C-alpha positions as CSV (number, residue, x, y, z in Angstrom):
1,M,6.9,28.3,39.2
2,S,4.0,30.8,39.1
3,D,1.4,28.0,39.4
4,L,2.8,26.9,42.8
5,N,1.8,30.0,44.7
6,D,-1.2,29.9,47.1
7,I,-1.8,26.1,47.2
8,P,-5.5,25.5,47.2
9,N,-7.3,23.8,50.1
10,G,-7.0,20.0,50.0
11,W,-4.2,20.1,47.5
12,V,-0.6,19.0,48.3
13,E,2.7,20.2,47.0
14,T,4.9,17.5,45.6
15,I,7.2,16.7,42.7
16,L,6.8,14.5,39.6
17,G,9.2,11.9,40.8
18,E,6.9,11.1,43.7
19,V,3.9,10.1,41.5
20,V,5.5,8.1,38.7
21,E,6.4,4.4,38.4
22,R,9.2,5.0,36.0
23,I,11.0,7.6,33.9
24,T,13.3,6.2,31.3
25,K,14.2,7.0,27.7
26,G,14.2,5.4,24.3
27,T,17.0,3.8,22.3
28,T,18.1,4.4,18.7
29,P,18.1,1.3,16.6
30,K,20.7,0.5,14.0
31,N,18.2,-0.1,11.3
32,F,14.8,1.2,10.3
33,S,12.1,-0.6,8.2
34,D,10.4,0.4,5.0
35,D,7.3,-1.8,5.7
36,K,4.4,0.4,6.7
37,D,2.9,-2.6,8.6
38,D,5.9,-2.8,11.0
39,I,6.3,-1.4,14.5
40,N,5.8,2.4,15.1
41,Y,9.0,4.2,16.1
42,I,8.3,7.6,17.5
43,K,11.1,10.3,17.2
44,S,10.9,13.6,19.0
45,D,9.8,15.5,15.9
46,A,6.5,13.6,16.2
47,L,5.8,15.2,19.6
48,Q,3.8,18.5,19.7
49,Y,3.5,21.4,22.1
50,G,-0.3,20.8,21.9
51,G,0.4,17.4,23.5
52,F,-0.5,15.1,20.6
53,L,1.5,12.7,18.5
54,D,1.8,13.4,14.8
55,S,1.5,9.9,13.3
56,S,2.6,11.2,9.9
57,R,6.1,11.6,11.3
58,F,6.4,8.0,12.7
59,V,9.0,5.8,11.2
60,K,9.1,2.0,11.4
61,I,11.2,-0.8,12.9
62,T,10.8,-4.5,12.6
63,G,9.4,-6.7,15.4
64,E,12.8,-8.2,15.9
65,V,14.4,-4.8,16.5
66,N,11.5,-3.8,18.8
67,D,12.1,-7.0,20.9
68,K,15.7,-6.0,21.4
69,L,14.8,-2.5,22.5
70,K,13.0,-3.8,25.6
71,R,13.6,-0.8,27.8
72,S,11.9,1.6,25.5
73,K,8.8,-0.4,24.5
74,L,5.8,1.8,25.0
75,K,2.6,1.1,26.9
76,K,-0.9,2.6,26.7
77,D,-1.1,5.8,28.7
78,D,2.7,6.4,28.7
79,I,3.5,10.1,28.5
80,L,6.4,11.1,26.1
81,L,8.5,14.2,26.8
82,S,11.1,15.6,24.4
83,M,14.3,16.2,26.5
84,A,16.6,18.2,24.2
85,G,17.0,20.8,21.4
86,E,14.4,23.1,20.0
87,K,11.7,20.5,20.7
88,L,12.4,20.5,24.4
89,G,9.1,20.3,26.3
90,K,7.0,18.8,23.6
91,T,4.8,16.0,24.7
92,G,2.7,13.1,23.5
93,L,0.3,10.6,25.0
94,V,0.5,7.0,23.9
95,T,-2.9,5.4,23.0
96,K,-3.8,1.9,22.0
97,E,-3.9,3.1,18.3
98,H,-0.2,3.8,18.4
99,L,0.8,0.4,19.8
100,P,3.0,-1.6,19.4
101,A,5.5,1.3,19.5
102,N,9.0,2.3,20.6
103,T,10.9,5.6,20.9
104,N,14.3,7.2,20.8
105,Q,16.9,8.4,23.2
106,A,15.8,12.1,23.0
107,V,12.4,11.2,24.5
108,A,11.6,10.5,28.1
109,I,9.0,7.8,28.8
110,I,6.9,8.7,31.9
111,T,4.7,6.0,33.4
112,V,2.6,7.4,36.3
113,N,1.4,5.6,39.4
114,K,-2.4,5.5,38.6
115,E,-3.2,4.8,42.3
116,I,-1.9,8.3,43.1
117,V,-2.5,10.4,40.0
118,N,-4.6,10.5,36.9
119,Y,-2.3,10.1,33.9
120,K,-4.2,12.7,31.9
121,F,-3.8,15.2,34.7
122,I,0.0,14.7,34.6
123,W,-0.1,14.9,30.8
124,Y,-1.9,18.3,30.9
125,K,0.5,19.4,33.6
126,L,3.4,18.7,31.2
127,R,1.5,20.5,28.4
128,N,1.0,23.6,30.5
129,K,3.0,26.5,29.0
130,N,4.4,27.3,32.5
131,T,5.9,23.8,32.6
132,V,7.5,24.2,29.2
133,K,9.0,27.5,30.3
134,Y,10.3,25.8,33.5
135,F,12.1,23.1,31.6
136,K,13.6,25.6,29.1
137,S,14.8,27.8,32.0
138,I,17.0,25.0,33.4
139,P,20.7,25.8,32.6
140,S,22.3,23.5,30.1
141,Q,26.0,22.5,29.8
142,S,25.7,22.0,26.1
143,A,25.0,24.4,23.2
144,Q,21.5,23.0,22.9
145,P,19.1,23.1,25.8
146,N,18.5,19.7,27.4
147,I,17.1,18.2,30.6
148,N,17.9,15.0,32.5
149,F,15.8,12.5,34.5
150,Q,16.5,14.2,37.8
151,E,15.4,17.5,36.5
152,I,12.2,15.9,35.2
153,R,11.6,14.2,38.5
154,S,12.1,17.5,40.3
155,L,9.3,19.2,38.5
156,P,7.1,20.8,41.2
157,I,3.4,19.9,41.2
158,N,0.4,21.1,43.1
159,L,-1.7,17.9,43.4
160,P,-5.4,17.9,44.0
161,P,-7.3,14.8,45.3
162,L,-7.5,12.0,42.7
163,Q,-11.2,12.6,41.9
164,E,-10.6,16.3,41.3
165,Q,-7.6,15.4,39.0
166,K,-10.0,13.3,37.0
167,A,-12.5,16.1,36.8
168,I,-9.9,18.6,35.6
169,A,-8.7,16.1,33.0
170,N,-12.2,15.5,31.8
171,I,-12.9,19.2,31.3
172,L,-9.8,19.6,29.3
173,S,-10.3,16.4,27.4
174,A,-13.8,17.6,26.3
175,F,-12.1,20.4,24.4
176,D,-9.5,18.0,22.9
177,D,-12.2,15.6,21.8
178,K,-14.2,18.3,20.1
179,I,-11.0,19.5,18.3
180,E,-10.2,15.9,17.3
181,N,-13.8,15.5,15.9
182,L,-13.6,18.7,13.8
183,Q,-10.1,17.7,12.5
184,A,-11.5,14.3,11.5
185,Q,-14.5,16.0,9.8
186,N,-12.0,18.2,7.9
187,E,-10.0,15.2,6.8
188,T,-13.2,13.5,5.5
189,L,-14.3,16.7,3.7
190,E,-10.9,17.1,2.0
191,Q,-10.8,13.5,1.0
192,T,-14.2,13.9,-0.6
193,A,-13.2,16.9,-2.6
194,Q,-9.9,15.3,-3.7
195,T,-11.6,12.0,-4.6
196,I,-14.1,13.9,-6.9
197,F,-11.2,15.8,-8.4
198,K,-9.3,12.7,-9.2
199,E,-12.4,11.0,-10.6
200,W,-13.3,14.0,-12.8
201,F,-9.9,15.3,-13.8
202,G,-7.2,12.9,-12.7
203,K,-7.7,10.2,-15.3
204,H,-5.9,11.9,-18.1
205,Q,-2.2,12.0,-19.0
206,I,-0.3,14.5,-21.1
207,G,-0.7,13.3,-24.7
208,D,-4.1,11.7,-24.1
209,E,-7.1,12.6,-26.2
210,L,-9.1,15.0,-24.1
211,P,-12.9,15.5,-23.9
212,D,-14.3,18.3,-26.1
213,G,-13.5,21.7,-24.7
214,W,-10.6,20.5,-22.5
215,R,-7.0,21.6,-22.9
216,V,-3.6,21.4,-21.4
217,G,-2.3,24.7,-19.9
218,K,0.1,26.0,-17.3
219,M,-0.5,26.7,-13.6
220,G,0.6,30.2,-14.2
221,E,-2.6,30.9,-16.2
222,I,-4.6,30.8,-13.0
223,A,-2.1,31.8,-10.3
224,R,1.3,33.6,-9.9
225,L,3.6,32.3,-7.1
226,K,5.5,35.0,-5.2
227,S,8.2,34.4,-2.6
228,G,7.7,36.3,0.7
229,Y,9.4,39.4,2.1
230,A,13.0,39.1,3.3
231,F,12.7,40.2,6.9
232,K,15.9,41.3,8.5
233,S,17.1,39.7,11.8
234,K,16.5,43.0,13.6
235,D,12.8,42.8,12.6
236,F,12.3,39.7,14.7
237,I,11.4,40.4,18.4
238,E,10.4,38.2,21.3
239,T,6.7,38.9,21.2
240,S,4.1,41.0,19.4
241,N,0.8,40.7,17.6
242,F,2.6,40.9,14.3
243,K,4.0,37.7,12.9
244,A,6.1,36.3,10.1
245,L,5.2,32.9,8.7
246,K,8.4,30.9,8.2
247,I,9.0,27.7,6.3
248,K,9.0,25.8,9.6
249,D,5.3,26.6,10.0
250,L,4.3,24.6,7.0
251,K,3.5,21.1,8.1
252,G,2.5,19.6,4.8
253,N,-0.6,18.0,3.5
254,G,-2.4,21.3,3.6
255,N,-1.6,22.1,7.2
256,V,-0.1,25.4,8.5
257,S,0.6,26.0,12.2
258,V,0.0,29.5,13.4
259,S,0.5,28.6,17.1
260,D,4.2,29.3,17.3
261,V,4.7,31.9,14.5
262,S,7.7,34.2,14.9
263,S,7.0,37.8,16.1
264,I,8.1,40.9,14.2
265,D,8.3,44.6,15.0
266,E,5.2,46.5,14.0
267,N,7.3,49.2,12.4
268,C,8.5,46.9,9.6
269,T,4.9,46.0,8.7
270,K,4.3,49.5,7.5
271,I,6.5,49.0,4.5
272,E,4.4,48.8,1.4
273,R,6.1,45.6,0.1
274,V,5.5,43.9,3.5
275,Q,1.8,44.7,3.3
276,Y,1.7,43.0,-0.1
277,F,2.5,39.8,1.7
278,R,-0.1,40.1,4.5
279,L,-1.8,36.7,4.7
280,K,-5.5,36.1,5.0
281,E,-7.5,33.1,5.9
282,G,-7.7,30.6,3.0
283,D,-4.5,31.7,1.2
284,I,-2.5,28.9,-0.3
285,V,1.2,28.8,0.5
286,L,4.2,26.7,-0.6
287,A,7.6,25.9,0.9
288,M,10.3,26.8,-1.6
289,S,13.6,25.6,-0.2
290,G,15.2,23.2,2.2
291,N,14.0,19.7,3.2
292,T,10.4,21.1,3.4
293,T,10.4,22.1,-0.2
294,G,7.0,21.3,-1.8
295,K,5.0,21.4,1.4
296,I,1.6,22.9,0.7
297,G,-0.6,24.7,3.2
298,V,-3.8,26.7,3.6
299,I,-3.7,29.7,6.1
300,P,-6.1,28.9,8.9
301,P,-8.1,31.5,10.8
302,H,-5.9,33.6,13.0
303,S,-6.2,36.6,15.4
304,N,-2.8,38.2,14.7
305,E,-1.5,40.0,11.6
306,I,0.6,37.4,9.7
307,Y,3.0,38.2,6.9
308,L,4.9,35.9,4.6
309,N,8.6,35.4,5.1
310,Q,11.1,34.6,2.3
311,R,11.5,31.0,1.2
312,V,7.7,30.6,1.4
313,G,5.6,31.4,-1.6
314,K,2.0,32.5,-1.9
315,F,-0.3,31.8,-4.8
316,F,-1.9,35.0,-6.0
317,L,-5.0,33.8,-8.0
318,K,-6.3,35.7,-10.9
319,D,-9.8,34.5,-9.9
320,E,-10.3,33.8,-6.2
321,N,-13.2,31.6,-7.1
322,Q,-10.8,29.0,-8.4
323,K,-8.9,28.6,-5.1
324,S,-10.4,25.2,-4.3
325,F,-9.7,24.0,-7.9
326,L,-6.0,24.9,-7.5
327,Y,-5.7,23.5,-4.0
328,N,-7.3,20.1,-5.0
329,F,-5.1,20.0,-8.1
330,L,-2.0,20.4,-5.9
331,M,-3.2,17.9,-3.3
332,S,-4.5,15.2,-5.7
333,G,-1.3,14.5,-7.6
334,N,1.4,14.0,-5.0
335,F,2.7,17.4,-5.9
336,E,4.5,17.8,-2.5
337,E,6.8,15.0,-3.5
338,K,7.0,16.1,-7.2
339,I,7.9,19.7,-6.3
340,L,10.6,18.4,-3.8
341,S,12.2,16.4,-6.6
342,M,12.1,19.4,-8.9
343,G,14.2,21.3,-6.4
344,Y,17.2,19.0,-6.3
345,G,20.4,19.9,-8.0
346,S,22.0,22.2,-5.5
347,A,23.4,21.9,-1.9
348,Q,19.8,21.9,-0.6
349,P,16.5,21.7,-2.5
350,N,15.0,24.9,-3.7
351,I,12.5,25.9,-6.4
352,S,11.7,29.1,-8.3
353,P,8.2,30.5,-8.9
354,S,8.7,30.0,-12.7
355,Q,9.2,26.2,-12.2
356,I,5.8,26.0,-10.4
357,E,4.0,28.3,-12.8
358,N,5.1,26.0,-15.7
359,I,3.6,22.9,-14.2
360,D,1.1,21.4,-16.7
361,I,-2.5,21.4,-15.7
362,F,-5.7,20.1,-17.4
363,F,-8.3,22.7,-17.9
364,P,-11.8,21.3,-18.3
365,D,-14.5,23.1,-20.2
366,D,-16.2,26.0,-18.4
367,D,-19.3,24.1,-17.5
368,K,-17.4,21.1,-16.0
369,Q,-15.2,23.4,-13.9
370,K,-18.2,25.4,-12.7
371,E,-19.9,22.1,-11.8
372,Y,-16.9,21.1,-9.7
373,L,-16.5,24.5,-8.0
374,K,-20.2,24.3,-6.8
375,I,-19.1,21.2,-4.9
376,S,-15.5,22.0,-3.9
377,N,-15.9,25.7,-2.8
378,P,-18.5,24.9,-0.1
379,I,-16.2,22.1,1.2
380,Y,-13.2,24.5,1.2
381,D,-15.2,27.1,3.1
382,K,-16.5,24.5,5.6
383,V,-13.0,23.3,6.4
384,L,-12.0,27.0,7.1
385,M,-15.1,27.4,9.3
386,N,-14.1,24.2,11.2
387,N,-10.6,25.5,11.5
388,S,-11.9,28.8,13.0
389,Q,-13.9,26.8,15.6
390,I,-10.8,24.7,16.3
391,Q,-8.7,27.8,16.9
392,S,-11.4,29.1,19.3
393,L,-11.5,25.8,21.2
394,K,-7.7,25.7,21.5
395,K,-7.6,29.3,22.8
396,T,-10.3,28.6,25.5
397,R,-8.6,25.3,26.5
398,D,-5.2,26.9,26.7
399,T,-6.6,29.7,28.8
400,L,-8.3,27.3,31.2
401,L,-5.4,24.8,31.5
402,P,-3.0,26.8,33.7
403,K,-5.9,28.1,35.8
404,L,-7.3,24.6,36.4
405,M,-3.8,23.1,37.0
406,S,-2.9,25.7,39.6
407,G,-6.3,25.7,41.4
408,Q,-6.9,29.3,40.5
409,L,-10.1,28.0,39.0
410,R,-11.8,25.4,41.1
411,I,-14.3,22.7,40.2
412,N,-17.1,22.7,42.8
413,D,-18.6,19.4,41.9
414,Y,-16.0,17.0,40.6
415,K,-17.8,13.7,40.6
416,V,-16.7,11.4,37.7
């Protein structure tokens, strides 16, 4: 691995297996639970390349089932690593907020020896893009890439003294903490805008007597939904600064990931129809087919040129000033689930633009809508501004991570 060259002074070359107490894997239960208060069960799709666990993807098992799955009970500071498939190399760190919890057979559970290593240092080591590339380069005997315990144990590591490990982990954690705070602030802001929307506009049902000046209309009156461009397989290349947003990049609940967007050839972006689907910060998009049908997202700040792929729709608003009104309408009425249910009736769910444009929407009188937009538009813009800062922090952290982990960038004073 590239980060094992030129071992820094005072560091030692070792392997992961020498610094862990255990590496095991989860177990798949026979039954899951519908009770939200039961035990967290963490599948591999809840792990992220960014290193965090997506709690919205947790499922549940009963306490009785958890007790039977003794081997895979999780402890605080356990590191989770996806061992197979397209999610190979994704990680997660178990915190006390996740516990009690269990995991499945596609996930390795790594418990470090804290007398030798700092658990966060090892977590960052596993998050390093060079480590992910290393695991993915291991030949597999099956159609899908996979790694085993021995291959995980054999991961080469340059190990600094324990205090320096802690200092490196603290620097990287400072970025993660700031990102987490901004994400929490965004969640509070969006909840505020949606709470106000529900209070002002969500109390009425079709057929109710409406306040003076209000009426029932269709979503198509304020926005048209257009499905993205059908890029050809030859348009996709390994890497470039030109990207195509696919349905997989919509995570739901307003979130769109631009960290792993597919690259396309610059030449295909010169087509006029492709330019029509160039995405900008703040655009509202919608998944239109498959199991992700109905997922709604807002395009975050980004540094590449991103274009919309087929199966994902973009809302073209007649008045951009109404963007926050449309977004909060979609997010305040469980529309992700409603749109998914609208798509059933074929082999896999899918919806047409006309179905979305025909959704009923309450239009308040002009004064009431202007009053709401004075509140919601600044919130919408603040969330985008926070997202821009988050992207910047992530970029800096991800630039520092491999340099700190390899010793290319040293910490002169690493007292902690």
